[in-house]
C-alpha positions in Angstrom: -39.2 20.7 6.4 -36.1 22.2 8.1 -37.0 24.9 10.3 -34.8 28.1 11.1 -34.3 30.5 14.0 -32.0 33.4 14.9 -29.9 34.1 18.0 -27.0 36.4 18.6 -24.6 33.5 19.7 -24.4 29.8 19.1 -21.9 27.8 21.3 -21.1 24.4 19.8 -20.2 21.7 22.2 -21.3 21.1 25.9 -18.2 20.1 27.4 -16.1 21.9 29.9 -15.4 25.0 27.7 -18.9 25.1 26.1 -20.7 24.8 29.5 -18.7 27.5 31.0 -19.0 29.7 28.0 -22.8 29.3 28.0 -23.0 30.0 31.9 -20.8 33.2 31.4 -22.9 34.3 28.3 -25.9 34.2 30.7 -23.9 36.3 33.4 -23.2 38.8 30.7 -26.6 39.0 29.4 -25.8 37.5 25.9 -28.7 35.4 24.5 -27.2 32.2 23.4 -28.0 28.6 22.3 -25.7 25.7 23.3 -25.6 22.7 20.9 -24.4 19.4 21.9 -24.1 16.2 19.7 -24.6 13.6 22.5 -27.6 13.0 24.6 -26.1 14.6 27.7 -23.7 17.4 28.7 -20.2 17.0 30.1 -19.5 13.3 28.9 -15.7 13.7 29.1 -15.9 16.1 32.0 -17.5 13.1 33.9 -14.2 11.0 33.3 -11.8 13.7 34.6 -9.7 12.7 37.6 -11.0 9.2 37.5 -14.5 10.5 38.1 -13.4 12.9 40.8 -12.7 15.8 38.6 -9.7 17.7 39.2 -11.0 21.2 38.3 -7.8 23.2 38.8 -4.9 23.7 41.1 -3.8 26.2 43.8 -0.9 27.4 41.5 -0.5 31.1 40.6 -1.2 32.0 37.0 2.6 32.5 36.4 3.5 29.1 37.8 0.7 27.3 35.9 1.8 29.1 32.6 5.4 28.1 33.1 4.3 24.5 33.4 2.3 24.8 30.0 5.6 26.0 28.5 6.3 27.6 25.1 4.2 28.6 23.1 1.3 27.9 25.2 2.5 30.1 28.1 2.4 33.2 25.8 -1.0 32.2 24.1 -2.8 31.3 27.4 -1.3 34.1 29.5 -4.3 36.8 29.0 -6.9 34.1 29.4 -5.5 32.5 32.7 -4.6 35.9 34.2 -8.2 37.0 33.6 -9.7 33.9 35.0 -7.0 32.6 37.3 -7.2 29.3 39.3 -8.2 31.1 42.5 -11.0 33.0 40.6 -12.1 29.6 39.1 -12.3 28.2 42.5 -14.3 31.2 43.7 -16.7 30.9 40.8 -17.7 27.4 41.5 -18.1 27.9 45.2 -20.2 31.1 44.5 -22.3 28.9 42.4 -23.1 26.1 45.0 -20.1 23.6 44.5 -18.1 23.3 47.7 -14.3 22.5 46.9 -11.4 20.9 48.6 -7.6 20.8 47.9 -5.1 18.0 48.3 -1.8 18.2 49.9 -0.2 18.6 46.3 -2.4 21.5 45.5 -4.9 19.9 43.2 -8.6 21.1 43.6 -11.6 18.8 43.5 -15.2 19.1 44.4 -15.6 18.3 48.1 -17.9 15.5 47.2 -15.3 14.1 44.8 -17.9 13.4 42.3 -17.5 14.8 38.7 -21.3 14.6 38.2 -21.7 17.4 40.7 -19.4 19.6 38.6 -21.6 19.0 35.5 -24.6 19.7 37.6 -23.3 23.0 38.8 -22.7 24.1 35.2 -26.0 23.0 33.8 -27.7 24.5 36.8 -26.1 27.7 35.8 -27.7 27.3 32.3 -31.0 27.0 33.9 -30.5 30.0 36.2 -29.6 32.2 33.4 -32.3 30.9 31.0 -29.6 29.5 28.4 -31.2 26.8 26.3 -29.3 23.6 25.5 -30.1 21.3 22.6 -29.0 17.8 22.7 -28.7 15.2 19.9 -27.9 18.1 17.7 -24.6 17.6 15.8 -23.7 20.4 13.6 -23.2 19.4 10.0 -21.9 22.7 8.6 -21.1 26.2 9.3 -21.6 28.7 6.4 -20.4 32.3 6.6 -22.6 34.8 5.0 -22.8 38.7 4.8 -24.6 39.0 8.1 -23.1 36.4 10.3 -23.2 32.6 10.2 -25.8 29.9 9.2 -25.4 26.8 11.5 -26.9 23.6 9.9 -28.0 20.5 11.7 -29.9 17.5 10.4 -33.3 19.0 11.6 -33.1 22.7 11.9 -30.9 25.7 10.9 -29.8 28.7 13.2 -28.8 32.1 11.9 -26.4 33.7 14.3 -24.0 36.8 14.4 -21.2 34.8 16.2 -20.1 31.2 16.8 -18.0 29.7 19.5 -16.5 26.2 18.7 -15.9 24.3 21.9 -16.0 20.6 20.7 -13.0 19.4 22.4 -10.0 17.2 21.0 -10.4 13.6 19.4 -9.7 11.4 22.1 -12.4 9.2 23.9 -14.6 9.5 20.8 -17.4 7.8 22.5 -17.9 11.1 24.6 -18.6 13.1 21.4 -15.0 14.3 20.8 -14.9 13.2 17.2 -13.0 16.2 15.5 -16.1 17.9 14.0 -15.1 21.3 15.4 -11.8 21.0 13.6 -13.4 20.0 10.4 -15.7 23.1 10.6 -12.7 25.3 11.2 -10.8 23.7 8.3 -13.8 24.3 6.1 -13.8 27.9 7.1 -10.1 28.2 6.2 -8.1 27.4 9.3 -5.2 25.2 9.4 -5.3 22.0 11.5 -2.3 20.7 13.1 -1.8 16.9 13.2 -3.2 15.1 16.1 -0.9 13.3 18.5 -1.7 11.5 21.9 -1.1 13.7 25.0 -1.2 12.3 28.6 -1.3 8.6 27.6 0.7 5.4 28.8 3.6 3.6 27.2 3.3 0.0 25.8 6.0 -2.0 27.1 6.3 -5.8 27.7 9.7 -6.7 29.1 10.6 -9.0 31.9 10.7 -6.1 34.3 7.2 -5.8 33.9 6.4 -9.2 34.9 8.5 -8.7 38.1 6.6 -5.6 39.0 3.2 -6.4 37.9 0.5 -4.1 39.2 2.9 -2.3 41.5 3.2 1.6 41.8 6.3 3.7 42.6 5.2 7.2 44.1 8.2 9.3 43.4 9.5 8.4 39.9 11.5 10.7 37.9 11.4 10.5 34.0 13.9 12.1 31.6 12.3 12.6 28.4 14.6 12.5 25.4 14.5 12.8 21.6 17.4 10.5 20.9 20.1 11.8 23.2 18.6 15.4 23.5 16.9 16.0 26.8 13.6 17.9 26.2 12.3 17.8 29.7 11.8 15.9 33.0 8.6 14.8 34.8 8.1 13.5 38.2 5.1 11.7 40.0 3.5 8.3 40.1 4.7 5.4 38.0 2.1 2.6 37.6 2.8 -1.0 36.0 -0.4 -1.7 34.2 -1.2 -4.9 32.2 -0.3 -3.1 28.9 2.7 -1.2 30.0 3.6 1.9 32.0 1.2 4.6 33.3 0.7 7.1 36.0 1.4 10.8 36.1 5.0 10.9 35.4 4.5 8.7 32.3 1.5 10.6 31.0 3.3 13.9 31.3 6.4 12.5 29.5 4.3 11.4 26.7 2.8 14.8 26.3 6.3 16.4 26.1 7.2 13.8 23.4 4.2 14.8 21.4 4.4 18.5 21.8 8.1 18.4 20.7 7.4 16.1 17.7 10.2 13.7 19.0 11.6 11.8 16.2 13.5 9.3 18.4 11.1 9.1 21.6 13.1 7.8 24.5 12.6 7.9 28.4 14.9 7.1 31.2 12.9 6.3 34.4 14.4 6.7 37.8 12.8 5.1 40.7 13.6 4.0 44.4 15.2 1.6 45.3 16.7 1.1 42.0 19.8 3.4 41.2 20.2 2.7 37.6 17.2 4.0 35.3 15.1 2.0 33.0 15.8 3.1 29.5 13.1 2.8 26.9 13.9 3.5 23.2 11.7 3.8 20.2 8.8 3.7 22.6 5.1 3.2 21.5 2.3 5.0 23.4 -1.1 4.0 23.9 -3.6 4.9 21.1 -4.7 8.5 20.7 -8.3 7.5 21.5 -7.2 6.7 25.0 -5.3 10.0 25.6 -6.5 12.4 28.2 -5.8 15.2 25.9 -5.2 15.8 22.2 -2.0 17.5 21.1 -2.8 19.3 17.7 -5.9 21.0 16.6 -6.7 24.5 15.3 -3.5 26.4 14.8 -3.0 28.9 17.5 -1.4 31.3 15.0 -4.8 31.9 13.5 -6.4 32.7 16.9 -6.0 36.0 18.7 -4.8 35.2 22.3 -6.4 38.5 23.4 -9.9 37.6 22.3 -10.0 33.9 21.3 -11.5 35.2 17.9 -10.3 33.8 14.6 -7.9 36.1 12.7 -9.3 34.5 9.5 -13.0 34.6 10.1 -14.4 37.5 12.1 -17.1 36.5 14.5 -15.7 33.0 14.9 -14.3 32.0 18.3 -12.6 29.2 19.8 -12.2 27.6 23.5 -10.7 24.6 24.9 -9.1 21.6 23.5 -10.3 22.1 19.9 -7.4 24.4 19.7 -3.9 23.1 19.7 -3.9 23.6 23.6 -2.8 20.9 26.0 -1.3 20.8 29.5 0.2 18.5 32.2 -2.1 16.5 34.4 -3.3 18.2 37.6 -6.2 20.6 36.5 -4.3 22.4 33.8 -6.4 21.4 30.9 -9.7 22.2 32.6 -8.4 25.6 33.8 -7.4 26.3 30.1 -10.7 25.4 28.9 -12.6 27.4 31.4 -10.5 30.4 30.9 -10.4 30.5 27.2 -14.1 30.2 27.2 -14.6 33.1 29.7 -12.1 35.3 27.5 -14.1 34.6 24.3 -17.6 35.3 25.9 -16.1 38.6 27.6 -14.8 39.8 24.0 -18.4 39.1 22.6 -20.0 41.0 25.5 -17.6 43.9 25.0 -18.2 44.0 21.4 -22.0 43.9 21.6 -24.8 45.9 23.2 -25.8 43.3 25.8 -27.3 44.1 29.3 -26.4 41.8 32.2 -29.3 40.4 34.2 -30.0 42.7 37.3 -30.1 39.8 39.8 -28.5 36.4 40.2 -30.2 33.2 41.1 -29.1 31.9 44.5 -27.4 28.7 44.1 -28.8 25.8 46.1 -26.7 23.9 48.7 -23.8 26.1 48.4 -21.6 27.8 51.0 -19.9 31.1 51.5 -17.0 31.6 48.9 -13.4 31.1 50.3 -10.5 29.0 50.3 -11.3 25.3 49.5 -11.0 23.0 52.4 -8.0 20.8 52.4 -8.0 17.3 52.2 -5.3 15.5 54.2 -3.8 12.8 51.9 -3.8 12.9 48.1 -5.0 10.0 46.0 -2.6 7.5 44.6 -4.5 7.5 41.4 -3.5 9.6 38.5 -5.4 12.7 38.1 -6.8 13.2 34.6 -6.8 16.8 33.1 
């Protein structure tokens, strides 16, 4: 027999956005339940930054928003100004995770271990008494007169509000399988087509054999739709066995997807060669390998001031389930954390919730402050 329970808030998805949302719900005194379809939390988070987890950057909110570009700069403005990169860093250090920054301004846990980030967040759930239920994929969300009914295979939850934070559709083995987008579609939302963001280019020309496994640290890529330039990227260029990768290429493919380029073309400038490599009608690696998903729940149906659906009151979104994506270098995790916090703040301000009187002291932390600087950035590309 299927059992049922009631809670003021259900958060679906225990990735970066869902974990931060649940921690902040505890901070704001909102009773909540976190549901995760996999057997553990943060599966994709563990992959970020090649396992080092590039949490954010030292950019100002305005500089970061400029790099997101239109229309994401406008949509994310309130969220990222409310929980800026510096505030994000302070939050993690207050909660026991020492940080460091590299010369290029990227911020990592000082241990350079993504599991420490996940542990910090799950410790926050424990400290605030927020339960998480694993192996509990949500099969359906039903809107009724009093709120929502969340149906899983083995139990049903009645709730006043729902926050969907299930991520995109890349790396499906981590649990990002598009179920949140399907739930949103069933509730009347428009889902924009999925495209790969931050992914490599398949290319097998003689040049590749001549430069097998080489890296070029200061490449520049002109990103074109036919002959029209839609942007430029700079950074690492890597020659992989299947083609071209590295931060400069990843950011270029995101621009091509974001602009829906009909005739995707790149011109790659690298030292010591003066003439660029020009690749026309290029083919990217598959979506399942992309660091982020371009596409998802249409931002025009979500309020940027609250993260609440404009079609279904009481339904909220955070992170990559929406049509939100950014460059490499901590942008995507910053957006996930910031949109999650904004959604929870909205819920807290709408309800009659009382924050807990005291906070649990984190273990093994240090006093908050500026992250320590690491002299020498990694040569590996930084995911998310």
